[in-house]
N, C-alpha and C positions, 0 to 999 in steps of 0.2 A: 649408480650409486660408485662415485669417487670415497676409496679407506683410505683413514684420518693417517694413515703412517706411508700408504701410498704420494697423494698432497704434500706432507711434508719433506721428504725425501725427494721430490720432482725437483731437477733445478728449471731458474727461469730462465725460460729463452724466448726467442723472439715467436716460433711457433705452434705455442704453449696457451696462448689466451684464447680458448674458444671462445664462437659467437652465439647466442639464442636462436634456437630452432626459431625460424620464422613465424611471425605472427599469426597467418592462419593456420601454420600447423599446430601452434600452442591453442590456440578456439577450438580446434577441432578436435582435441586431446579431452577439455574440457568436457565435450559434449558427447565423447564416445568412452572416457575411460572411465575407469573407482576408481574413487580415491579413498584413500585412509583416511585423508585431514582437507577439509580443506579450511583453509584462513584469510577471515575477512579482515581487510585492511592491512597496506601496506607503509605503516609508520615503520618506526623503527625496533617496534614491538612484533609486531606481524610480521616482518620483513626477517628477525631476527630468529623469531618464531620457525618460519620456516627453511629458514638455514638449518637447526637446530634440529627438527624433523627428519628434515631429508637426508643431513648424516650418520642419523640414525638410521634411516632404512624404511622409514614412512615412506609413502605415496601421497603427495602433497601437492593442491592447490592453493596460489596462493592470487587472488583477487581486490585489487584495490583501482576503488570509483575514478580519481583523478591520476593523479601518477605518487609513484614510490617519494614520501619525505614532504607534500604537498599539502599536509596540514598545521602541524605542530612541531614537527621534527623536521624541520626547515627552516624555523623561526626562535627558536630557542637563543640563550646569550653563548651558545657553541664552547660551554665546558664540559670538561667530564671530571668532576670534581667530587672532594670528598664529603661536602653539605657544611662547611664551619658553621653556617648562621644555623643551619638546624639545633646546634649543643645548645643553643641559647633556649629549647624547645626540649628538652632533652632527647631527642632520636637518636641514641648512642647506637643502637642497631643500626640503623641505618647509614650513621655514618661510617663505623664498623666494615659492614658490605660497600659503601663507595671504597672506601677506601682501596681494600682491595681489587674492586674491580677496575681503578686507574690505572694500579702498578699492571694489573692486566691486560688490560687495552693498550697502556704504553709496549711492550713487547707484541703485542698481538697486531697489531697493526700501524707501527710507528710513525707511516708514511701518515696516516691522520688524526692520530692520537699525540701530541706532542708536548713537553713538560712547558709552561708557561708561571716564572715567577710573579707574585703578588704581593705589592705595597701597599699597610693599613695603616695611614697616620691616624695618630690619635692626637684630638686638642680638647681645652680646656672647655669641661663641662658634658662633652661627649657622653652619651648613654652607655657604650663602654669604655671603659677607663683604663690605661693602661696595665695597672695589673690584671683584671679580670679578662685582659686581649690577651696577656702573658699566659695565664692560666689557661686559656681556651684553648691557646697555640700550641699548648705542652698537652693536654688530654687529645688534641688533633693527630698529633705527632704519634703520641703511645698506640691510638684505633687505629694507626697503620700498620700498628707494628716498628714503628722507627725503621720503614721502607718506603717512605715518600724519597723525590729526588734527589731533595738535601731538608736537611733538619730547620726549623725554624729559629730565624733570627733576631734579637732583639736589636732594636736601631734608637739611637739618641734623636736628638732632634738635630745635631750635624751633619746627622749618619742620612735622615728622610730627607733635608735640605739638596744634600750632595746627590741623592739620588734620583729626586724628582725638585729638582730647582723650579718647575714653575707653579706647585702647589705654593697656597694662599700658608705667610709666612705669619701671622698674626692669630694667636694663641694658642702653635701648632707646640705638642709637649714630647715627638717623641713616634714610637711604632713599632712597626715588626715588619719582616719581611719571611715571606712561606712560598708553598710552591703545591698548586695543582696544574692541569691540564688541556690543554686546549683541543679542540676538531672543526671537522667541518661536517657540523649536524646532517645535511641532505646526504654530502659523499658517503659516509658514518652509514646510515640508512642502507644507500643504496650498495654498498660493497654487502651487505647481507643479501639485499635483494636478486646480485647478479651472484652472490656466492650459494644462496638457496639452486637457483637457477641451473649451476655449476654441477651442483650436487642431484640433481637429478628433477627436479619441483618444475612444476607448469609454471611457469607467472605471467602474470597478465597486469597491466597496468589499460586505464580509460576504459574499463569495463564494473560495473554494480549490482549489486545483487536487488531481486525484485522482487524477491518472496524466496521465504522458505519451503522446503517440498518434505511433510512429513509421510510417518509411514508407522502407523501404529501409534501416535500420537509423540512417537521419535523424530526430532530432525534428523533427515536421510540427505539432505541435500541444499542444494539451491537453482531457482530461476536468473540467470545471471546476462547481462545485457552488455553487449560491446557498442562504447558509443561513438568508435572511428567507422565504424561499419552497419551499424544499428539491428544485427545479428544476433540473438538470444538463443542460450543454450541452457540445458539444466546441468546439473553438475551432479555428480551421488558421489557420497560421501559418510563414511560412515562415523564420523566427528564430524564437529564444526567449532569453531573458532570463534567469535566476536572479539578483535583488535582492532577498535576502529576509534580509540581515545575519545574526544571529547563527540563524538559520531552514534556511540554506543549506545545509549537509549533510546535511537530510529534503531537499531538492528534490534532490540531488544521489546520494539511494539511491533516488527514484525512474528517476533515469534510469539509473543504472548498482545493482541491487541486491545488487554484490558491494563496492559501496563502504566500505572500513572507516576509513583516514586520513582526519584531521582537516583540511577549507583553512582553518577558522575556530577560532579560542581563544578562549571569550569570555572578558571582564574584566569584575567586578560595579564597578558606579559606586552610589553612593549619596547623596543629598540633604536636607538639612532645609530646612522650612520655617518659619520661628519670628516674630514681632511683630516690628517693627522696632526700636520703641522700647525692647526689650531689649537689644537692642544702641548704638543712639545714632549708630551711623557713617554716615557724611557720604558717602563715594565706598566701591565695593567696594576690598576688599584681599586685598593675594597672601600668604600666611603659610606662614610652614614649621615643620610639625605639632613640637609638643617629640614626639610619640608616638614618630617614626618618621623625623621628618625632611622628608616628604612633601610636596607643592606642595599647599596648599588654597585654598576663595577663601571670602571674606564678602560676598555680591555681594546688591546694593539688588534690591529687584526691588513696586515700588510703597510699596504700607504695610507688604510682608515684607522677611523677610532671607532668601535661601537661601545655607548653610553643607554644602560640598560642596569635594571630592569623595573618596571611599573609590578606591581602587583592587587588586581583589582575583579572583584566579583562579575560580570559580565552580563547581558541577556541577549547579546549578539549569539547570531548561528557560526558555526565556526569556519563556516566556506566564506562569510562575510566579513569575519572579525578585522577591523583598521584600527589604525595611532588613530587617538582625537588631537588637536588642535590643544586640548588641555594637557595629555599626555608628552604631545614634546614639551610643551611650557615647560613641566615639572623635571622631568632630564634636563632641559636647555639650563633652566633655572638651578638646578643643584649640582653640575658640573660647574656653573661657572662662580658658585660659592665656593669651590678648592681652586676653581684655573680660573682668578680671576681679569688677567692681564689677556686672557682669551676674547673673554666678551665675546660667547658667539651667541648668534645670534640666527633667528628662522632660515636666512639665506644661507648660511654653511651647513645645514642638513641637504642630506644627498639623496639618503631617502630612510626613511621608516619604515618598520612592518609593527604586526601583534599577532601574538599566538594564545591559543587557550591551550592550558596547564590542565591536564582530564583528572584531576583529583578527587578521591574516591569520596564520595559524599558521606560516611558516615565516620571519615576522618579531620572532619572539624570541630576543635574542642574550641571553640572559643565563637563568636561570633557569628552568623552565618558571612557577614560582608570579611569578617579577617581569615583572609586566605592565608596568610603569612603565616601561622598556625597550624593550620592542616599536616595534617603528616602526609610521607612524600611516599609509602611504603605502598605496595601494591597488595592487592586484592581480586580472585580467582572466585567466580562464584555458576552453578549452574545452573539452568534455568528447568521450567518442567522439562521442556521435550531436551533437553541435554545438549543444550548450547553451552556453551563452557566462553563467558568471557571475562574479558583481563583490563584492569583496566588501575589506575594511581599509576605509581611509578615516578621516576626520572631517567633521562637519557642515558647516563651515567650509569646507572642498573640495569638495562634493557638487556644486557644478554644472562642475566639470574633469572629476570622475566620471562623472557625468552624459554630458556628450562625447565624454568617452574612450567608453563604452561605445555610445553610438552611431556612434562613428569606426570602432571593431570592429565590428558590427550590417554599416555599411553595408561594408567591403571583405568579410564573409561572404555579402555579394547579391551582390559583384561590382560594385556600385555605386561611379560617380566621387565622391571626400570633397566635402561641402557643408562650409563655414562653420559652425560652431553659430552662429542669432540671437540665442544664450541669453546671449553677450558685451557686446550691447548692449542688449534688450529688454526694457523691467521689468516685472518679475512684474504680474500683476492689483493695482490698487489702489497700483501705483507710481508712476503719472506725475503727481508733486507737483511742482511748482517749488519753492515753499518751505512751507519741517513747518511754521514761527510763523506763515505768513500762511493755514494751512488749520486749526489751532490756534483761530487767532484765530475764524476762522470758524465753528467748531463747537462754542467758547463762548458766541458770541452765540448759536447757534439751538438751539442744546438746554437753555442755562440750567442746567450743573450741570459744578464744572469737571473732577470727576474722570473723567465720565461721556465730557462730549466727548473730555478726551487719549486714554482708551480706545478710543473708536470709531474714532480720525483713525489710532492705531497699532494698529488692526486689521484695520483695514479700508481705511485707504488715504483715496484720493479714491474709495474707493465710501461711505463711512461717510455722506453724504446719503440715499443711496438706502435705509438700513436704516433710518436715523432718521425717512426719510418713513413709514415701517409706522405710526407712534405717533401720526401725522396720520392714515391714513386707520380710524388701533383705536385709539382714546386709552388705552385696558385695555393695551396691548403698552407701552406706557410705566414701568408699576411693575416696581423692580426684583429681577433672580430671586435675590438673597441682599440679604438686609440689610448695609447697610454697606462693600458692594462697591457697583460702578459697571456692574456686566452688569446690565439689561436686557429684559425679557420680548421686544420684536422680536427680540433676536440669535437666538432658540430660531425663531422663523419665517423668520428668513430662513436659519438656519443650513439648514433642508432645505427651501426655493425654490431657494438658492445654491452650497450648497457642501455639499451630502453629506452628510447627516448624519441619520441613521433609523433611529438610538437615544440613549436618554440623554447617557449615556456618549459619546459625539460628539460630542454639544454641550458634556458641563459637564468632560469633562478635558479634551478638545483643542482644540474650535473657543473654546472660553474656561474658564479657568483655574481655575472654583470650584469642583472638589475639591482642590487643591491648597491654598485660602485660608481653607477654613472647617471647624473641629474636625467637622462630622459628616459632610464628609467631600461636600458639594453634598448629601447625602439630602436634607431641605428645599426647597432649592433645583428637585430631583425631581420634587418635587408640582407646585410653579409654569408647570416646563416645559413638564411632561407637560398642561399643560391647552393650553397652548400648539401642540405638536405634534402631539399625536391627533387633531383634525378634520383636521390637513393631512396625516397617515397612516394615516389611517382605523382609528386603534384604537381602538374599543370600549371599555366599562367593564372586560373577562373583560382586555382584551392589555394595557391603559394600570396595570393593577396586577400584570402582569406584567412587563412593561417596568421597573418601580418594582419590582421584587421583583428582576429581573437587572443593576440599575444598583447596588441593595446589595450583591452577591455581585464585580460588578465594583469597584466601592469595594473590599472588603476583599481581592480577588484582587491588585490595584493599591498600597495604600496599610495592609494592615496588618502589621505586624510580627512577625518571627518570633524565637523564644525562643533557639535557635540557629542558626546558620550555614548553609547548604545547601552 
């Protein structure tokens, strides 16, 4: 295990980015060693818990059935936010906690979490009038102990029009400007998984738990199947955590076959990506949909705009949840109501995706279908066999959830509680004194502004190691997708340093290619396959199989259903 002080003091250099042990070695370790803790689920909570536990000195195994962040953790609004809209439902404690975590993540992962300005326009007859918005934003700043990036600002009608000239002027009364933060949700999750590995945890994606191992009625391990080789191993562990989010009840049924009540209730959130020039907005916007009055966002994402999100109860399986045509129509109609000159149509949609928020079932206070009022607080429960399950929460507070999980594990193991090192230890790549200086260095070395900015934001202080691959192999400097900043070197780095084993791992989660191309990354997949194949030992037949699998994954994730599930 690397000590916290050593990690903080080590200078960043090209020689100091360790690669994970070979997959065969990690699989062998799972079957031959005994662990203090087995974590099932490689979303942001499971990955964060693995990193926290390993940094505290526990011997940790982390298992993920698909890929890190392959579920909800890669399908969010990509925001680290205090939760302004939660004030309406009286969740003051959650807003306070979220605001603290927002500030912390801005410091510990400045490459992955960056300030984002929001404009909230107020129209005549809006559900939230100007006085209520200003009162809410004053409270919002207070709950952050006035330590947000900047305090909120009241805006006159003229100021709103100057800042966002594309907004509908009819009925506009004024508004406000406030700050939250944007993130790359999948890379934030990956940074935790990589950080866990570097702290000594044994992490394995594309491996699932087939059954739990019980000894005298207590869970003492699990039978794990590696999906890439078909190999089966028995993992021995003194404690087990179920951090599978929307899949939590499936793991609960392994523990208790007669388990019938649901601890988690899924809420579907849908987002769209459209070319940014179609709306022409400058900052992020918080809007109240004219369809039903719910809060929605228009978010800048480099050359794209993300429009989201819906919030509806769903019966869809977490692996199969997708946007529907009704979801797409709702979001387009809502956006057009505020940007009438855009006249967005279905043809403007580059990609559409959906995720399931794993809300605590007991946190629903309104009607069963009223997911918007459900609490985002998290809960930890322990099954009769001793499996700890974490449910609820949100992306912003993942580190607190992870801390609480490991605290519970230490109690379960009868160990003294140790302080979580993640409160002060930067995430991998986060040891950056100045982002502006890092951008300048990258621009000078890379020679392309968009690629330089992307590399720093994706890899932080480690961007030099990624770009160094292009000097060793010049062909790796070629783009993965025309018009986007992603380079072939990132495919090589993904395999050697970021636990990527499939094309989807790379193009959907390590990078945002699938979200930002109309063919959902299919052309880029062929370029990526040329780089990944020799590094992963794919022959021609396996390469074709991987391409076909990617095509199916793209349809599964980004296809749009004709009707709601």
